[in-house]
N, C-alpha and C positions, 0 to 999 in steps of 0.2 A: 180559361180553365187551366188548373194546375194539377198535375198528377205526379206521383213519385213512387219509386220502388227501390228496394235495396236487395242486392244479391251478392254472393261471393263467387268470383269466377276469374278465369284468365281473360284479360281485356283484349279483345280483337274484334273491332266493330263488324257486325254481321253484314252490314250493307256495303262495306267496302273492304277489299283485301288490304293487307298492310303495305303492299307495294303497288306502284302503278301497274295497270293491267298488262301493258305491253313492255314493261321494263325487263331488260336482260342484264344481269349483273355479271361482269367479267371476273373470272378468278385471277387473272393476271394483274400485276401491279400497274397502277397508272402513275405516270411521272408528271409532276407539277413543277414548272419552272418558276422560280421566285422572280417577281418583277423588279426586286431591288438588287438583283445580281447575286444573291446568296445561293448556296448550294441547292440543287434541285432535291425534291423530296418525293419519295414513292408512297403511294396510297394503295393498299390492297383492297380492291373492290369487294372481294368475297368476305374479307374480315369485317368491313363496314356493314355489309348485308347481314352477316351472321349476328352482329351485335344488335342491329335494329330488330331483327326477328326475335332475338332473345328478350328484348325489352317489351315487345308486343305480346309476349307469352307469359309475362310475370303474373303470378297469381295475386289478386287484389280484390278488395271489397268494392263493389260497384253500386253507384246510385244513378238513377236517371229521372229527369223531371222535364215535363213539357209545360211551358208557360206561353200561352197564346200559340203562335206559330213557331216558337223556338224550342228546340230540343237540347237539353243540357245533359252531359254525361260526365261523371267523375269516378275515378277508381283510386282507392287509397290503400296503404298498408302502414304498419307501425314499425319503426326502426328499433335498433337495439337499445336506444335511450328512451323508448316510449313515446317518441314524437310521431305524430301522424304525418305521413309523407304522401304527396300526390304522385301516382304512377302514370296516370293518363287523364286527360281532360279534353272535352270537345264541346263545341256549340255549333248548331246547324239549324237551317230551316227545316221544320218537321216535315213539310210537304214536299220539298225539293231536294233536301240533303245538302244544300250549299252551305259550306262552313269550313271549319278547320279543327284538326285534332293535334294534341301535343303529348309527347312522350318524354318522361324524365328518367334519368338513371339513378342509381343508388346514392349518388352524391348530390342529388337534387339539381343536377345540370339539365337544362333543356337540350335533349339530345336530338329530337326529330320533330318536324312540323309537317303536317299533311294538309293540303288545301283540297277539299273534296270536289269543288267545281271543276278544277283543272287536272286533278289527279297527280299533282306535283308533290314530291317529298323532298324536303331539305333536311339534311343531317348537319347539325352544328357540332363539329368535332371539338371536344373540350380542350384538347392540347393547343396551347398558344392562343386559343379563343379568337381565331381569325379565319379558319378554314371552313368553307361551306361545300358540302357534297350534295349535288342535286341529282335526283333520280326521276327522270321525266320521260314518259312514252318509250320509244324504241332506243333512246340514248342509254348507254350502259351507265356511265356516271360522268358528271361534269363537275370538276373540282376547281374552285376559285378561292383566292386569298384576298379577302376584303374585310379588314378589321371593323371599319365603320358599319358596313352592312351586317356583319355578324352580330354586332352588339345591338343594332336596331331590331333585327329579327328576334334576338333573345329578349330584349326589353319588351317588345310588343307581345311576345308569347307569354311572358310573366304577367303582364297586365291583363291579358285575356284569361289566364288561369285564375287570377285573383277574382276577376268578374264572375267566372264560372263557379268558383268555390263559394262565392257569396250566395249562390242560389241554394246551397245545401247546409244543413245543420251537421257540421262535421263532428260535433260532440256525440252524435249518435253512433259513431264508430268506436264502440267500447271494446278495444282489443288489448288493453293493458291496464293494470292497476295504477300505473304511473302516468297521469294525464300531462299534457303539455303545460308547463308552467308559464306564467306571464313573462317571466324574465327570458326564458328560452324563445318564446314566440316573438317578443320584442326584438331580441337579437337577430332572429331569422329574418324578420321583415326589414329591419334596418339594413342588414347586409345585402338583402335582395335589391334594395334601391341604391345602395352606395356602390356596390361592386361594378355594375356595367359602366358607370361614368368614369370610375377610377381606371378601369382596364382600357377603356376607349382613349383615355388621355395618357396612357402609358405609366400611370402611377402605381405604387405598390398596392397590394390588396388591403383594403381598410380593415381595421379591427375596432371592436367596441372596448373602450378603456374603462369607463365608469358608467354605472346605471343606478338611478334612484327611483323607487316606486313606492307610493303610499296612496292607496285608493280606498276611500270610504264612501258609503251610501248613507246620507243623512239629510233628508229633505229640509227639515227645520233649520239645521245648521247652515245648509247651503244658502237659504234665503236670508238668514241672519247675517252671514258674511257678505252677501250681495247688498243688503240694505246698508250695512256699515260702510261698505265701499262707496256706495252712492252718496252717503252723507259726507264722507271724507272728500270725495270729488267736488261736491258742492262747496264745501268749506275752502278747498284749495282754489276753486274757480273764483270764489268771491274775492281773492287777493289780487285778481287781475281785472283789467278793464277789457273784457272780451268784446265790447262794442267796437274796439279798434279793428276787429277782424271783419271787414266789410266784404262779404262773399255773395251778397244778394242785394238787389234794389228793393226787395220786399222784406223789411225786418219782421221778426217774430212779434206778434201782437201780445199785449199783456194777457189777454184771455187765453191765447194759445200756450203761452209760457206757464201760466198758472195751472192749466189743465195738464201739461206735460209733467210738471213737478209734483202735482197731486197724485197722478197715477204712478209716478216713480216711487212714491212713498207707500201707496196703497197696495199695489200689485204683489210685492213679495209676501206680505202677510196673508193676502187672500190665497195665494198659491200654496203657501205652507199649510194653511188650514183646509185646503181642498175646496175653497169657495169659488163661485164664478168670478170672472174678471170684473173688477169694479168699473162703474161708469159715473161720470159727473152729471148730476141731474140739473142743478141750478147754480148760478154763479153771480155774485154781486161784487162790484169794485167801486171803491170810494176813497180818495185821498191816500193813495199808495197802500191801501189795505183791501184785502179780498176775503170774502166769506163764501163758502160753497157747501152744497150738500152732495153726498155720494151714496151710491147704492151698489150692493153686490149680493145678488140673490135676495134673500129675505132680510139681510142685514143692511142697515143704513147708518149714516153718521154725518158729521160736519167737520170742516177744516177751516182754520184761520191762517191767513198768510199776510206777510208785510213785505213791502219793497224798500230795501235799504241799499244805498249806493248803486242803484240801477239793477239790483238783483232781488228776485223774489225768494223768500224763505218761509218755511212752515213754522208757525208758532205753536199750534196744537192741532191734533186731529184724533178722532176716536168715534165711539158709538153713541156718545151722549150729545145732547143739544147744546148749542152755544147761544146764550141769550145776552141781554144787556149787561148783566152782572159779570158774566164770563169775559165779555169784551172789555169791560173796565179793568178787570184783573190783568189784562195784557196791554194796559195803557192805551186803549183805543179811545180817542176823544168821543164824548157823548154824541155830538152831531154826526160824526162819521159812523158810529155804531148804529144810530137810528137810521141813517141812510142805507146802510147795508141790510138791516133787518127789513126795512120797507121794500127794498128791491126783491127780497126773497119772500115777501108777504108774511113775515114772521112777527111783526110788531103789532 
C-alpha cells in the first residue's frame, strides 16, 4: 500500500526529538587536539547545538509516503534562484521507527545525521570537511577529526537522500515561477558526485567547464536511427572474419543467426508503429539462402536472406509474399527456390 500527503510546516519529527533523549550539551568550548601535531582547535558545544536546532526548525514543505513497511519523509523549500532544496529527508520502518534522518543547511551541505534505532546524532561540520561531532546518550559531545569517515558519512547520506527523493514527485512543489532548469540540475548532480572524491583526495573543488544538452522525443526517428546503426554495424562486421573470435565450443547455428538478424530488422519498425513484437513463424534454408515468414499481431510478411563470405544478410523483407518470380529476381537458382518454397509448403 502506498499513501502520501503534503503539508507545509516546520520539520521536527514528532516521534523523535531532534536530540538524543539523554544528551546534555555543554556550553563551554571543547578542545580537540590535532593528531597531526597542528594547533588545537576549540569547538563550542552550545554553538553546534544552536545551529542544529535552527536547522530542525526551518519552515519547509513536507511530504510523507508509506510504501509497504517503509515510511519516507522529505521536506523542501525553494532558494533565491528558484531551485528546490531538500531541508530534511528520512526513511524508516513504519512499524518500528528504525531508520535515519538527514538535515541539510542553506548551502546544501549535509549538516546532521540521526540514526533512530540508537538515537545517535552526527554533526558533519562543513569547515575543512573532516570534523565529526557526535551527540550520543549522556555524552555531551565527542569530536573527532577523520577525513575519510567524514566523506563516507556524507556520501552515504547523499545517496540515501537521492533514494528518498525518488519516492516523491518533487515537481509538485510549485513554489516559484522559475523551475529548476536541466542545466542547473545536471550541474548540481554532477558536483554532488564529484566533490566528495576530490575532497577526500585533497584535490581542489571541481568545477563544470562545459555542458551540452540537446534532448528530443521522437519515437519514429529513434527507431530509424537505431535501424540505420544496426545496418552500418552489419556492414562493418562483414569486413572482418568474426569466426576467428572463438569464445564458445557451441557456434551459433545458421537458424539461430538468421532469426537474430531477422528480428533485428523487424523489431524497430514494429515498435515505431506500435505493433506487437514480431515472431518468426517458419524458416527454410537451402544452399546459403533462407526464406522465412514472420508475424506481428495481425500483420505478416516474408524475408529473404543470403549467406555470403560466412555472413547472413537480408535481401528483402516486407508485408508481401515472396514467390518463385521474386526469388528469381534476386538471382536465387530455380532448384534452390523450389526447395525453399517446398519447405514452407508454399509451392
